[in-house]
matplotlib code that plots the C-alpha trace (Angstrom):
import matplotlib.pyplot as plt

x = [12.1, 10.2, 12.9, 10.8, 7.5, 6.5, 2.8, 1.6, -1.9, -3.1, -5.3, -3.3, 0.0, 0.8, 4.2, 5.7, 8.8, 9.5, 12.6, 12.1, 14.3, 13.7, 11.8, 9.8, 8.0, 5.3, 4.4, 2.8, -0.4, -3.8, -5.0, -1.6, -1.3, 0.5, -2.0, -2.2, 1.3, 0.2, -3.1, -1.2, 0.8, -2.2, -4.2, -1.3, -1.2, -4.9, -4.7, -2.1, -4.2, -7.3, -5.5, -1.8, -1.3, -2.5, -5.4, -7.3, -7.3, -10.4, -11.1, -13.6, -11.3, -11.2, -8.1, -8.8, -12.1, -11.1, -14.4, -14.6, -12.1, -12.9, -11.9, -8.7, -7.4, -5.4, -7.9, -5.7, -4.2, -4.1, -5.1, -7.3, -4.4, -2.8, 0.8, 2.7, 6.4, 7.4, 11.0, 11.6, 15.2, 16.1, 14.3, 11.6, 8.1, 5.6, 1.8, -0.5, -4.3, -6.7, -10.4, -12.5, -15.2, -15.1, -16.9, -14.9, -17.9, -16.7, -15.0, -12.4, -9.6, -8.1, -4.6, -3.7, -3.5, 0.2, 1.1, 2.6, 1.9, 3.2, 5.4, 6.6, 4.0, 6.3, 8.9, 6.5, 4.8, 8.1, 8.0, 6.3, 4.1, 2.5, 2.6, 1.3, 4.0, 2.4, 0.0, -2.0, -3.0, -5.0, -6.0, -9.5, -8.4, -10.6, -10.5, -12.2, -15.1, -17.5, -16.3, -13.9, -14.6, -13.1, -12.0, -9.6, -9.0, -8.0, -5.7, -4.3, -4.3, -3.6, -1.8, -3.7, -4.7, -6.9, -9.2, -11.4, -9.7, -6.9, -9.3, -7.3, -10.6, -8.8, -6.0, -7.4, -7.9, -4.4, -2.8, -4.7, -4.0, -0.3, 0.3, 3.2, 5.1, 8.7, 9.4, 12.8, 15.5, 15.9, 12.3, 12.1, 11.2, 13.5, 10.4, 9.9, 12.1, 9.4, 9.8, 6.3, 4.1, 1.5, 4.1, 6.0, 2.8, 1.9, 5.4, 5.3, 1.8, 3.1, 5.5, 2.3, 0.1, 2.1, 1.3, -1.2, -1.9, -3.9, -6.7, -8.4, -11.5, -12.3, -16.1, -15.8, -18.0, -19.1, -15.6, -13.3, -13.5, -10.5, -10.1, -7.3, -5.9, -3.5, -0.7, -1.3, 0.6, 2.6, -0.2, -3.1, -1.9, -3.9, -7.2, -10.2, -10.7, -11.7, -13.5, -11.5, -14.1, -13.4, -9.7, -8.0, -8.8, -5.2, -4.2, -6.4, -6.0, -2.3, -2.3, -2.8, 0.4, 2.4, 1.1, 1.9, 5.4, 6.2, 4.9, 7.0, 10.1, 12.9, 11.5, 7.9, 6.2, 4.0, 1.8, 0.9, -1.2, -1.0, 0.7, 0.6, -3.2, -4.6, -1.1, 0.5, 4.0, 5.9, 3.8, 4.6, 8.3, 8.3, 6.2, 8.7, 11.5, 9.8, 9.2, 12.9, 14.1, 12.0, 13.1, 16.8, 16.2, 14.9, 11.2, 10.2, 7.7, 5.9, 4.1, 2.2, 2.3, 1.3, 3.2, 6.4, 6.9, 7.2, 9.6, 11.7, 11.6, 13.1, 15.8, 16.6, 16.9, 19.2, 21.5, 21.3, 22.5, 25.5, 26.4, 25.2, 24.7, 20.9, 18.0, 18.2, 20.8, 19.9, 21.0, 18.1, 15.6, 13.6, 11.5, 9.3, 7.4, 4.4, 2.7, 0.4, 1.2, -1.8, -1.6, -1.9, -3.4, -0.6, 1.5, 5.1, 7.2, 10.5, 13.0, 14.2, 17.7, 18.8, 22.3, 24.8, 23.6, 20.0, 19.7, 17.7, 19.7, 17.4, 13.8, 11.3, 8.8, 5.9, 7.8, 6.7, 7.5, 4.3, 5.9, 8.6, 6.1, 4.0, 7.0, 8.3, 5.0, 4.7, 8.3, 7.5, 9.8]
y = [24.4, 22.7, 20.6, 18.9, 18.7, 17.3, 16.3, 16.1, 14.8, 15.0, 12.2, 9.0, 10.9, 11.1, 12.5, 11.9, 13.7, 13.7, 15.1, 16.3, 16.8, 17.3, 14.0, 12.6, 9.3, 8.2, 4.5, 1.8, 0.0, 1.7, 3.8, 4.4, 8.2, 8.8, 11.3, 13.0, 14.4, 16.1, 17.2, 18.9, 21.0, 21.9, 22.9, 25.3, 26.6, 27.3, 28.9, 31.3, 32.2, 33.1, 34.6, 35.3, 35.0, 31.4, 32.3, 29.1, 25.7, 25.1, 21.4, 21.9, 23.9, 23.7, 21.5, 19.2, 18.3, 16.5, 17.1, 18.1, 18.5, 15.0, 13.7, 15.8, 15.1, 12.0, 9.9, 9.1, 12.6, 13.9, 17.5, 19.0, 20.6, 19.9, 21.1, 21.3, 22.1, 23.2, 23.5, 25.8, 26.1, 24.7, 27.5, 26.1, 27.5, 26.1, 26.3, 25.1, 25.0, 24.0, 23.8, 25.0, 22.8, 19.8, 17.4, 18.5, 18.9, 22.2, 22.2, 24.7, 25.0, 28.3, 29.4, 27.8, 30.4, 29.9, 29.9, 32.7, 32.7, 36.2, 35.5, 37.8, 37.5, 38.8, 36.2, 33.2, 34.3, 33.8, 30.1, 27.9, 26.2, 29.6, 31.0, 30.5, 28.0, 25.0, 22.4, 19.6, 16.7, 14.2, 10.6, 12.0, 14.0, 14.3, 11.7, 12.0, 14.4, 15.7, 19.2, 21.0, 24.3, 27.7, 30.1, 32.8, 33.9, 30.4, 29.8, 33.3, 35.1, 32.2, 29.9, 26.9, 23.6, 22.5, 24.3, 21.6, 18.5, 18.4, 17.3, 19.1, 20.4, 23.3, 21.4, 21.7, 25.4, 25.7, 23.8, 25.8, 29.2, 28.4, 26.4, 28.6, 28.4, 27.5, 24.2, 24.1, 22.3, 19.4, 18.3, 18.4, 15.2, 14.2, 13.3, 16.9, 19.9, 22.3, 23.5, 24.9, 23.3, 21.9, 20.2, 18.8, 17.6, 15.8, 14.3, 12.9, 11.6, 9.8, 7.9, 6.5, 6.2, 6.0, 8.5, 10.6, 14.2, 16.6, 18.7, 21.4, 23.2, 26.4, 27.1, 30.3, 30.5, 26.9, 25.7, 23.3, 20.0, 17.6, 15.4, 13.3, 12.4, 9.5, 9.3, 6.6, 5.3, 7.7, 8.1, 8.3, 11.2, 11.6, 10.1, 12.2, 13.8, 11.3, 12.3, 11.9, 9.5, 7.1, 7.0, 4.9, 6.4, 6.6, 9.0, 11.8, 10.8, 11.3, 14.5, 16.9, 15.4, 15.9, 19.4, 20.3, 19.0, 20.5, 23.9, 23.9, 26.0, 25.2, 25.9, 24.8, 22.4, 19.6, 17.3, 14.2, 11.2, 7.8, 8.9, 5.2, 5.0, 3.6, 3.4, 0.3, -0.5, 1.1, 4.3, 4.3, 4.0, 6.9, 9.1, 8.3, 9.3, 12.7, 13.0, 12.3, 14.7, 17.5, 16.8, 16.8, 20.2, 21.7, 21.0, 19.7, 16.8, 15.0, 11.9, 9.0, 5.7, 2.0, 1.0, -1.1, 0.2, 3.8, 2.7, 0.6, 3.5, 5.8, 3.3, 3.0, 6.8, 6.9, 4.4, 6.3, 9.4, 7.6, 5.9, 8.4, 11.7, 11.5, 10.8, 11.8, 11.9, 9.5, 12.1, 14.3, 11.4, 10.3, 7.2, 6.6, 3.5, 4.1, 1.5, 1.4, 0.7, -1.5, -0.9, 2.9, 3.2, 5.6, 6.1, 4.8, 6.3, 4.7, 6.1, 3.6, 4.6, 4.2, 2.8, 2.9, 1.5, 2.3, -0.6, -0.9, -3.2, -3.7, -3.0, -3.1, -6.0, -5.2, -2.8, -3.9, -7.5, -9.1, -10.0, -11.9, -13.6, -14.7, -15.8, -17.9, -19.7, -20.3, -21.7, -24.0, -22.3]
z = [15.6, 18.3, 20.1, 22.7, 24.6, 27.9, 28.6, 32.1, 33.1, 29.5, 28.3, 28.8, 29.6, 33.2, 32.3, 28.9, 27.6, 23.8, 22.3, 18.7, 15.7, 11.9, 11.4, 14.3, 14.0, 16.5, 16.4, 18.6, 19.0, 18.9, 21.8, 23.5, 23.2, 19.9, 18.5, 21.9, 21.4, 18.1, 19.8, 22.6, 20.2, 18.2, 21.3, 22.2, 18.7, 18.8, 22.2, 20.9, 17.9, 20.0, 22.9, 22.7, 26.4, 26.5, 28.8, 28.2, 26.4, 24.2, 24.0, 21.2, 19.0, 15.2, 14.8, 17.8, 19.4, 22.7, 24.4, 28.1, 30.8, 31.9, 28.4, 28.5, 32.0, 32.9, 34.8, 37.8, 38.2, 41.8, 40.6, 38.0, 36.1, 32.7, 32.0, 28.8, 28.7, 25.3, 24.1, 21.1, 20.0, 23.4, 25.3, 27.6, 27.9, 30.5, 30.1, 32.9, 32.8, 35.5, 36.1, 39.0, 37.6, 40.0, 37.7, 34.7, 32.4, 30.8, 27.4, 28.6, 31.1, 32.1, 33.0, 36.3, 39.2, 39.8, 36.1, 34.2, 30.5, 29.7, 26.7, 23.9, 21.1, 18.5, 19.5, 19.5, 16.3, 14.5, 15.4, 12.8, 15.5, 16.2, 12.6, 9.1, 8.1, 9.9, 8.5, 10.0, 7.8, 9.8, 9.2, 8.6, 5.6, 2.5, -0.2, -3.6, -3.5, -6.2, -5.3, -2.9, -1.0, -1.8, 0.9, 0.0, 3.6, 4.7, 1.7, 0.8, 4.1, 6.6, 4.1, 5.5, 3.9, 6.8, 9.3, 10.8, 12.4, 9.8, 7.1, 4.4, 3.0, 1.2, -0.4, -4.0, -3.6, -2.0, -5.0, -7.5, -5.9, -5.3, -8.5, -9.6, -6.2, -6.7, -5.0, -3.1, -5.1, -2.6, -3.2, -7.0, -8.8, -11.7, -13.7, -14.7, -15.4, -14.1, -10.5, -9.9, -7.3, -9.7, -11.9, -9.0, -7.3, -10.6, -10.8, -7.3, -7.8, -10.9, -8.6, -7.0, -10.1, -13.3, -16.1, -14.0, -14.7, -12.4, -13.7, -11.5, -12.5, -10.8, -10.5, -8.6, -5.4, -6.0, -5.4, -7.3, -9.1, -9.2, -12.2, -13.6, -17.0, -17.8, -20.5, -23.0, -26.1, -28.3, -30.8, -28.3, -26.1, -22.9, -21.7, -21.2, -17.8, -15.2, -12.0, -8.8, -7.5, -10.4, -9.8, -7.0, -3.6, -2.5, -5.4, -4.0, -0.3, -0.4, -2.4, 0.6, 2.1, -1.1, -1.5, 2.1, 1.8, -1.6, -0.6, 2.6, 3.2, 5.7, 9.1, 8.2, 10.7, 9.4, 11.4, 9.4, 10.5, 8.8, 5.5, 4.4, 4.3, 1.0, -0.6, -2.0, -0.6, -3.5, -3.1, 0.6, -0.1, -2.6, -0.2, 2.6, 0.4, -0.1, 3.6, 4.4, 1.7, 3.2, 6.7, 5.7, 4.0, 7.2, 7.2, 10.6, 10.3, 13.1, 11.8, 13.2, 11.4, 11.7, 8.6, 8.5, 5.0, 6.3, 9.0, 6.6, 4.1, 6.7, 7.5, 3.8, 3.5, 6.5, 4.9, 1.6, 3.4, 4.7, 1.4, -1.2, 0.6, -0.2, 2.1, 5.7, 8.4, 11.2, 13.7, 12.5, 12.9, 16.0, 16.3, 19.3, 20.3, 22.5, 24.7, 27.7, 31.3, 32.2, 36.0, 35.8, 32.3, 31.3, 28.2, 28.1, 25.4, 24.4, 21.9, 19.2, 18.1, 14.5, 14.2, 11.4, 8.0, 8.9, 11.4, 14.6, 16.8, 19.8, 18.9, 21.7, 21.8, 19.6, 17.3, 13.8, 14.5, 13.2, 9.8, 11.7, 13.9, 10.9, 8.9, 11.8, 12.1, 8.4, 8.3, 11.3, 13.8]

ax = plt.figure().add_subplot(projection="3d")
ax.plot(x, y, z, "-o")
ax.set_aspect("equal")
plt.show()
């Protein structure tokens, strides 16, 4: 498990330390460096894949397109060097990259002269960050499409849902190919007795859109088509197939997240951006329940959110763990609030502790307080 990361001179991070656990939540206003934490980890992952000695950082890699060295380097740094300190199971690894390119127009930085990136490939490849048991589902993930691509190497050899920018472009192929995968008991929905991935995905989708059924058509080299059916009255059975484009956007938009979580095993690492997007509050609460169940079962999740429903859902699951033994242990949960230091244009990261009964006693200013502000105004306070 990745137990921490420090970012130095990367984008808006002059020096930011983030301790990680099972469930890690990054929140704050727009443009304050939340996604950059995820991007740093993905850049290291990609660097390991293309060169196992971390010889360079490619700022135009498949998962993350940062741009040039100028885009990547903290603007007010006193040297052209980016450093990441990575803690895996409390063992620290340091990676430093620099540029001899004074104007920083290149899209790559190479291992810094004084750095030593000689690590045991076999050891690191056992870690989920550098292996096949890692998925990135970004805010730019695919929604309803007329068809979805097929790539057996991506899905069957590398076990990936996404290749480009976390778009989850292969999630339909992934679900079709691995439909018989046995979902771990902790994540199984009570809505079905079947434990296979397709049945469980359908059951969790039904928590968001009642009575839904998933239909996947395989057209060989042409790819896949995603359709839905809905349960009707006793005598009517199911509806005809309905194209994904004609069903609520959020139903398809959330599916890559559900598939990634349900296909995960303990030790898997998932990066998820804005899981709340296009979901109504009840749907967000059910998705948060699944996220918490997975994290408690040993799946490491790092997610970014702007939703108070996601935050409140996590707090509910923390209290449920205390009272019912379900949900997630607050000791396995980390919430961070990011903001910007205006003088130095740098990221400030503050931990937000969860107390007993799922309470946050002293939230930082700006931490999901808009509802309270609006309510006070409406009530004349």
